[in-house]
C-alpha positions as CSV (number, residue, x, y, z in Angstrom):
1,M,-84.4,86.5,186.9
2,P,-83.8,83.2,185.3
3,T,-85.8,82.0,182.5
4,T,-88.8,79.6,183.1
5,Y,-89.6,76.8,180.6
6,V,-92.9,75.7,179.3
7,F,-93.3,72.3,177.8
8,V,-96.3,71.3,175.7
9,A,-97.2,67.9,174.6
10,C,-98.9,68.0,171.2
11,Q,-100.6,64.9,170.0
12,T,-101.0,65.2,166.2
13,G,-98.0,67.3,166.1
14,E,-96.0,64.1,167.5
15,A,-93.9,66.4,169.4
16,V,-93.2,68.2,172.8
17,D,-92.7,72.0,172.3
18,T,-90.5,74.1,174.5
19,L,-91.2,77.8,175.1
20,S,-89.4,80.3,177.3
21,F,-91.7,81.9,179.8
22,D,-90.9,85.5,181.5
23,P,-92.0,85.1,185.1
24,E,-92.4,88.8,185.4
25,T,-94.3,89.6,182.2
26,G,-95.8,86.3,181.1
27,A,-94.1,86.5,177.7
28,L,-94.0,83.3,175.7
29,E,-91.3,82.6,173.1
30,H,-91.1,79.2,171.1
31,L,-87.6,77.7,171.5
32,S,-87.4,74.4,170.3
33,R,-89.3,70.9,169.5
34,A,-88.6,67.3,170.5
35,E,-90.1,65.4,167.6
36,G,-91.0,61.7,166.8
37,L,-93.2,61.4,170.0
38,T,-96.1,59.7,168.2
39,R,-99.5,60.4,169.7
40,V,-97.9,61.9,172.7
41,S,-100.6,62.5,175.3
42,A,-99.4,63.6,178.9
43,L,-96.4,64.6,180.7
44,A,-94.8,64.4,184.1
45,L,-92.1,66.8,185.3
46,D,-89.3,65.8,187.7
47,P,-87.4,69.0,188.2
48,A,-84.8,67.5,190.8
49,G,-81.1,67.4,190.0
50,P,-78.8,69.7,188.0
51,T,-80.9,69.0,184.9
52,G,-84.6,68.1,185.1
53,S,-86.3,65.1,183.5
54,L,-89.5,65.1,181.4
55,Y,-91.7,61.9,180.9
56,A,-94.1,61.6,178.1
57,G,-96.8,59.0,177.4
58,V,-96.7,57.9,174.0
59,N,-99.5,56.0,172.4
60,A,-97.9,54.7,169.3
61,D,-97.5,51.0,168.9
62,P,-96.1,49.7,171.1
63,W,-97.3,51.8,174.0
64,R,-94.4,53.4,175.9
65,T,-93.0,56.1,178.0
66,A,-90.1,58.2,177.0
67,A,-87.6,60.0,179.3
68,L,-86.4,63.4,178.0
69,A,-83.5,65.1,179.5
70,L,-83.9,68.8,180.0
71,D,-81.2,71.5,179.5
72,P,-81.4,74.2,182.0
73,A,-79.5,76.6,179.8
74,T,-81.9,76.3,176.8
75,G,-85.0,74.3,177.8
76,A,-84.1,71.7,175.3
77,A,-85.8,68.5,175.7
78,T,-83.8,65.5,174.4
79,P,-85.2,62.0,174.2
80,R,-83.0,59.7,176.5
81,S,-84.7,56.3,177.1
82,V,-87.9,54.7,176.7
83,R,-89.9,51.6,178.3
84,E,-92.7,49.8,176.9
85,V,-95.9,49.9,179.0
86,P,-98.9,47.4,179.2
87,A,-101.5,50.2,178.4
88,S,-102.1,53.3,176.6
89,T,-101.7,56.7,178.4
90,C,-104.0,59.7,179.0
91,F,-102.6,61.0,182.5
92,I,-99.3,60.4,184.0
93,S,-97.8,61.5,187.4
94,L,-94.6,60.9,189.4
95,A,-94.2,59.3,192.8
96,P,-92.9,61.9,195.4
97,G,-89.2,61.8,195.0
98,G,-89.5,60.4,191.6
99,G,-88.4,57.1,190.5
100,R,-91.9,55.7,189.7
101,I,-94.6,56.6,187.3
102,F,-98.3,56.2,187.8
103,S,-100.3,56.0,184.4
104,A,-103.8,56.0,183.7
105,S,-105.4,54.1,180.8
106,Y,-108.9,55.5,179.6
107,H,-109.3,52.7,176.9
108,E,-107.9,49.6,178.8
109,G,-109.7,50.9,182.1
110,L,-106.8,50.5,184.6
111,M,-104.0,52.2,186.4
112,V,-100.3,51.0,185.8
113,A,-97.3,51.8,188.1
114,Y,-93.8,51.2,186.9
115,P,-90.2,52.6,187.4
116,V,-89.0,55.5,185.1
117,P,-87.4,54.5,181.8
118,G,-83.8,53.5,182.7
119,L,-84.7,51.9,186.2
120,P,-85.3,48.0,186.6
121,G,-88.6,46.7,187.8
122,D,-91.9,45.3,186.6
123,A,-95.0,47.2,185.9
124,V,-97.9,46.5,188.3
125,E,-101.6,47.0,187.3
126,Y,-104.5,48.2,189.4
127,Q,-108.1,47.6,189.2
128,S,-108.9,51.3,189.0
129,G,-112.1,51.0,186.6
130,R,-113.5,51.6,183.2
131,N,-112.2,54.7,181.7
132,T,-109.7,55.6,184.2
133,H,-108.7,59.2,183.6
134,S,-106.2,60.1,186.2
135,A,-103.8,58.6,188.7
136,V,-102.4,60.8,191.4
137,P,-100.2,59.7,194.4
138,S,-100.6,61.6,197.8
139,P,-97.8,63.7,198.4
140,D,-96.6,61.4,201.3
141,G,-96.3,58.6,198.9
142,R,-98.6,56.3,201.0
143,F,-101.6,56.2,198.6
144,V,-102.3,56.7,195.0
145,Y,-105.9,57.9,193.8
146,A,-107.6,57.0,190.4
147,A,-110.7,58.5,189.0
148,S,-112.8,56.1,187.0
149,L,-114.9,58.2,184.7
150,G,-116.8,55.1,183.5
151,E,-117.9,53.8,186.8
152,D,-118.3,57.2,188.6
153,R,-115.9,56.4,191.4
154,I,-112.5,57.5,192.9
155,S,-110.4,54.7,194.5
156,W,-107.2,54.7,196.5
157,F,-104.5,52.2,196.8
158,A,-101.9,51.7,199.4
159,L,-98.4,51.7,198.1
160,D,-95.2,49.7,198.5
161,P,-92.2,52.1,198.7
162,A,-90.2,50.2,196.3
163,P,-90.1,51.6,192.6
164,G,-92.4,49.1,190.8
165,G,-94.0,47.9,193.7
166,G,-97.7,48.0,194.9
167,S,-100.1,46.5,197.3
168,A,-99.7,43.2,195.6
169,G,-96.2,43.6,194.0
170,E,-97.1,41.4,190.9
171,G,-97.7,42.6,187.4
172,R,-100.8,40.5,186.5
173,R,-103.8,42.4,185.7
174,G,-106.4,42.7,188.5
175,V,-104.1,41.5,191.3
176,V,-104.3,44.9,193.0
177,R,-107.5,46.0,194.2
178,P,-108.6,49.3,195.9
179,D,-108.0,49.6,199.7
180,G,-111.1,52.1,199.4
181,Q,-113.4,54.1,197.1
182,V,-115.9,56.7,197.0
183,A,-119.0,56.4,194.8
184,E,-119.7,59.7,192.6
185,Q,-123.0,60.7,191.3
186,P,-124.1,58.4,188.5
187,G,-123.2,59.8,185.1
188,S,-121.0,62.5,186.5
189,G,-117.6,61.2,185.1
190,P,-115.0,62.0,187.4
191,R,-112.0,62.9,185.4
192,H,-109.0,64.8,186.9
193,L,-107.8,64.9,190.4
194,R,-105.5,67.4,192.3
195,F,-104.4,67.7,195.9
196,N,-103.9,71.0,197.6
197,T,-100.4,71.7,199.1
198,A,-101.3,70.3,202.6
199,A,-102.8,67.3,200.9
200,D,-105.7,67.1,203.2
201,R,-108.0,68.3,200.4
202,L,-108.6,66.4,197.1
203,Y,-110.3,68.1,194.3
204,A,-112.1,66.2,191.4
205,L,-113.3,67.6,188.1
206,H,-116.3,65.7,186.4
207,E,-116.1,65.6,182.5
208,L,-120.0,65.0,182.1
209,S,-121.7,66.9,184.7
210,G,-119.4,70.0,185.0
211,D,-119.1,69.5,189.0
212,V,-116.0,69.9,191.1
213,T,-116.1,68.0,194.3
214,V,-114.0,68.6,197.3
215,Y,-113.1,65.9,199.5
216,A,-111.3,65.9,203.0
217,R,-108.5,63.2,203.1
218,D,-107.3,61.0,206.1
219,A,-103.6,60.7,205.8
220,A,-103.5,57.5,207.7
221,T,-106.0,55.5,205.9
222,G,-106.2,57.4,202.8
223,A,-110.1,57.7,203.1
224,L,-111.9,60.5,201.3
225,T,-115.0,62.5,203.0
226,L,-117.1,64.6,200.6
227,L,-117.2,68.3,201.8
228,Q,-118.7,70.0,198.8
229,R,-120.1,69.6,195.3
230,I,-120.3,72.9,193.1
231,S,-120.9,73.5,189.4
232,A,-118.1,74.7,187.1
233,V,-120.6,75.3,184.3
234,E,-123.3,77.2,185.9
235,G,-124.9,79.7,183.3
236,L,-123.3,78.0,180.2
237,G,-126.5,76.5,179.0
238,L,-125.0,73.0,178.5
239,G,-126.7,69.4,178.7
240,A,-125.3,66.5,180.5
241,G,-122.3,65.0,178.7
242,S,-121.7,61.5,177.6
243,I,-118.8,58.9,177.7
244,R,-116.8,59.5,174.5
245,S,-114.8,56.8,172.8
246,T,-114.0,55.7,169.2
247,G,-117.1,53.6,169.1
248,N,-119.5,56.3,170.2
249,P,-121.0,59.2,168.0
250,D,-119.9,62.7,168.9
251,P,-122.7,64.1,171.2
252,G,-122.3,67.6,169.7
253,P,-121.2,70.9,170.9
254,D,-124.0,71.7,173.4
255,V,-123.1,69.2,176.1
256,V,-120.7,69.3,179.2
257,W,-117.1,68.3,178.3
258,C,-114.9,69.5,181.1
259,A,-111.0,68.6,180.9
260,D,-108.3,69.9,183.3
261,L,-108.0,71.6,186.8
262,R,-105.3,73.3,188.7
263,L,-104.8,75.0,192.0
264,T,-102.5,78.0,192.6
265,P,-99.6,77.2,194.9
266,D,-100.9,79.4,197.8
267,G,-104.1,77.5,197.6
268,R,-106.3,80.8,196.9
269,F,-107.7,79.8,193.5
270,L,-108.9,76.8,191.7
271,F,-109.3,76.8,187.7
272,A,-111.3,74.2,185.7
273,T,-111.6,74.1,181.9
274,E,-114.8,73.4,179.8
275,R,-114.1,72.5,175.9
276,S,-117.7,72.7,174.4
277,T,-117.7,76.4,175.3
278,S,-114.0,77.0,175.4
279,T,-114.0,78.7,178.8
280,I,-112.2,78.4,182.1
281,A,-114.2,78.4,185.5
282,R,-112.8,80.3,188.2
283,F,-113.1,79.7,191.9
284,T,-111.9,81.0,195.2
285,V,-110.8,78.5,197.9
286,D,-111.6,79.3,201.6
287,G,-109.7,78.2,204.7
288,D,-111.2,74.9,204.8
289,G,-110.9,74.2,201.1
290,R,-114.4,74.8,200.0
291,L,-115.0,76.7,196.6
292,A,-116.9,79.8,195.6
293,F,-117.7,80.3,192.0
294,L,-116.3,83.5,190.5
295,G,-117.1,83.3,186.7
296,H,-115.8,82.0,183.4
297,T,-113.2,83.5,181.1
298,P,-113.1,82.7,177.4
299,T,-110.0,80.9,176.2
300,E,-108.3,78.8,173.3
301,T,-110.6,76.6,171.4
302,Q,-111.2,73.4,173.2
303,P,-108.9,73.8,176.3
304,R,-107.5,70.4,177.1
305,G,-104.7,71.3,179.4
306,I,-103.9,74.2,181.9
307,A,-100.9,74.8,184.3
308,V,-100.1,77.2,186.8
309,D,-96.4,78.6,186.8
310,P,-94.3,78.1,190.1
311,S,-94.8,81.7,191.2
312,G,-98.6,81.3,191.1
313,R,-99.0,84.5,189.3
314,F,-99.9,83.1,185.8
315,L,-102.0,80.6,184.3
316,L,-101.3,78.9,180.9
317,A,-104.0,77.1,178.8
318,C,-103.7,75.3,175.5
319,G,-106.4,74.6,172.9
320,E,-106.8,71.2,171.2
321,R,-108.3,73.0,168.2
322,S,-106.5,76.2,168.2
323,D,-102.9,75.0,168.3
324,H,-102.0,77.8,170.5
325,L,-101.1,78.5,174.2
326,T,-102.0,81.7,176.1
327,A,-100.5,83.0,179.4
328,Y,-103.0,84.7,181.7
329,R,-102.0,87.0,184.7
330,I,-103.9,86.0,187.8
331,G,-105.4,89.0,189.5
332,D,-105.8,89.4,193.2
333,D,-109.6,88.7,192.7
334,G,-109.0,85.4,190.6
335,G,-109.5,87.3,187.5
336,L,-107.7,86.4,184.2
337,T,-106.0,88.6,181.9
338,A,-104.4,87.5,178.7
339,V,-100.8,88.7,178.4
340,S,-99.1,86.5,175.7
341,R,-99.8,83.9,173.2
342,A,-97.9,81.5,171.2
343,A,-98.3,78.8,168.5
344,T,-97.6,75.2,169.0
345,A,-97.5,71.8,167.1
346,G,-101.0,70.3,166.4
347,N,-103.4,69.2,169.0
348,P,-101.7,70.4,172.4
349,L,-103.1,68.6,175.3
350,W,-100.8,68.8,178.4
351,I,-98.5,71.6,179.9
352,E,-95.7,71.4,182.5
353,V,-93.7,74.5,183.6
354,W,-90.1,74.4,184.8
355,A,-88.0,76.9,186.8
356,P,-84.4,75.6,186.9
357,G,-83.0,75.9,190.3
358,G,-86.4,77.3,191.5
């Protein structure tokens, strides 16, 4: 079976690591490292074409997005081109079909859309709200959704199909306003968003409350309707979290501090990370998209990023403070069994998995 590759953005290591991944056994092996990516924070994978592309949000001065070419024979990620962007990056995603990037900026409190490095076109800035933490396009490419942790809301914006376009088509801050939004519970801090495969359900993980909310999505209007709110931190004994920034004191280890969530490709299971307790919450997903809590699995220290491999049989988790990556086999009951572990460069934050030709 062809090799699968795992890419890990390592912030203080200033690098993207490439590891081989055996899709049968889950075995990991470090292969190479793309260095010189100062304060790299997020990745977006475009697997299309004879060779894939990886895009990295780099928060050095100046802020920029780097494009890396991927070698299907070795997994090596080679920097190819860069473009400067108007805000720092904590989350990036690709428009369906590629060509355009959506970037969330926590510190500047906005979302930005722009053509991938190497393509012409201006950046467009969106009023997504304070502490914007994710920016996720719908699979049909008609809307993009943004979570504002600081304002406890999820907004959506209609999209122009042209790369670099948007509802207003100009790059001045504040010109693109939401086409709609839903208010979340005050102080919950919506952080990361993920669609199911059918794109009729949107899942939101809340950094400060530890809740996962499930929304039904209207494909025509983009509107969201709340179906469920369920806790990912039940039984962990944590207090409510608080918004973190360089100007705020660390609230300590006893408060909720959730990070990432992922669905398996078959839509059967959802996983979410909690950093104060270094655990992964596990859920089953029913036929209507609602969740049932299964339990928690201990994982790498301060798990910032997780990913599911394309086969849906393995979950990968990286620890901000352990500088390691662990692969878990996903059981038929949603249980996680550790099968392999590998070291990374410092402060791993984000994981992408590529199966060339898959």
